[in-house]
C-alpha positions in Angstrom: -103.0 28.6 -11.9 -99.8 30.4 -12.4 -99.5 31.2 -8.8 -100.1 27.5 -8.1 -97.1 26.0 -10.9 -94.4 29.0 -9.5 -95.2 27.8 -5.6 -95.0 24.2 -6.8 -91.9 25.1 -8.7 -90.8 26.7 -5.6 -91.3 23.7 -2.8 -89.5 21.3 -5.5 -86.5 23.8 -5.3 -86.7 23.8 -1.6 -86.8 19.9 -1.4 -83.8 19.3 -3.8 -81.5 21.8 -1.8 -82.2 20.3 1.7 -81.7 16.3 -0.4 -78.3 17.8 -1.6 -77.2 19.5 1.9 -78.4 16.8 4.2 -75.5 14.3 3.6 -73.0 17.3 4.1 -74.8 18.4 7.7 -75.6 14.3 8.7 -71.7 13.0 8.7 -70.0 11.7 11.1 -73.7 12.8 13.1 -73.4 9.6 15.4 -77.8 10.3 16.1 -80.9 8.7 15.4 -81.9 11.3 14.1 -79.0 11.4 11.2 -79.3 8.4 10.2 -83.8 8.4 9.3 -82.5 12.0 7.4 -79.8 9.6 5.2 -82.6 6.7 4.7 -85.7 8.9 3.4 -82.6 10.9 1.4 -83.4 9.3 -2.4 -80.6 10.9 -3.9 -77.8 9.3 -1.6 -76.1 6.0 -2.4 -75.6 2.7 -0.6 -71.8 2.4 -0.1 -69.5 -0.3 1.7 -67.5 0.2 4.7 -65.0 -1.1 6.9 -64.6 -1.4 11.0 -63.1 -2.5 14.0 -65.0 -4.0 17.1 -61.5 -2.4 18.8 -63.2 -0.2 21.0 -65.1 0.8 24.2 -67.3 3.4 23.0 -70.9 0.8 24.4 -73.4 1.7 25.5 -76.0 -1.0 26.8 -79.7 0.3 26.7 -83.0 -1.8 27.7 -85.3 -2.6 24.6 -88.9 -3.4 24.4 -88.5 -7.3 24.4 -86.3 -6.6 28.0 -83.0 -7.7 26.1 -79.6 -5.5 25.5 -79.5 -3.4 22.8 -75.7 -2.9 22.1 -74.8 0.4 20.7 -71.5 0.7 19.1 -70.1 4.7 17.8 -67.0 3.0 15.3 -65.0 4.9 13.0 -65.4 3.0 10.0 -63.1 3.1 6.7 -64.2 2.9 3.2 -62.2 0.8 0.1 -59.8 4.4 -0.1 -59.2 4.6 3.4 -61.0 7.6 4.2 -63.0 7.6 7.5 -66.2 7.7 8.5 -68.2 7.7 12.0 -70.6 5.2 12.1 -73.8 4.0 14.8 -73.9 0.5 14.5 -76.7 -1.2 17.0 -76.9 -5.0 17.6 -79.4 -6.7 20.1 -79.1 -9.1 22.3 -75.5 -9.9 22.6 -72.4 -8.5 21.6 -70.0 -8.4 19.0 -66.9 -9.9 19.8 -64.3 -7.7 21.0 -62.3 -8.1 18.1 -64.3 -8.9 14.9 -63.7 -6.8 11.7 -67.3 -6.1 10.4 -68.3 -4.7 6.2 -70.8 -2.6 6.2 -73.5 -1.0 3.9 -74.5 1.9 4.8 -76.4 4.5 3.5 -74.9 8.2 4.8 -76.2 7.6 8.4 -78.1 4.4 8.4 -76.6 1.4 8.4 -78.0 -1.6 6.5 -76.6 -4.7 7.3 -73.2 -6.3 8.4 -71.3 -9.2 8.6 -68.0 -10.7 9.9 -64.9 -10.7 8.0 -61.3 -11.8 8.3 -58.8 -9.1 8.7 -57.3 -10.6 5.5 -60.3 -9.8 3.4 -60.0 -6.3 3.6 -58.5 -4.0 1.6 -55.1 -2.8 1.6 -55.8 0.8 2.8 -57.9 -0.6 4.8 -56.0 -2.9 7.1 -53.5 0.0 7.7 -55.9 1.9 9.5 -57.5 -0.7 11.6 -54.4 -3.2 12.6 
């Protein structure tokens, strides 16, 4: 019984260490694996970042429904102006070439986004997204 408790405690320590270290290793990794790892991490908070779609980094892939998925690898900025690379996937239609987006993210996982006007961006973000 005692060995079982020690093994369970060791497993809990290892799991906690992985959850604390994973966000450091997935930061700026625009891969589906990094997004999945961050999505499952209960210790990672959600945050709001802002991006501009003025980029040439667009990948088009066929989806299961016969349409196209558009993948954007963009540099996002939080309210303080700190950068972070994100992968945003849009189905069936590309984004406008000069759109500004307010994105809710959990680490590398994009939970949702919507278009905003330039004047709605925080001042520090405006300086980076001109």
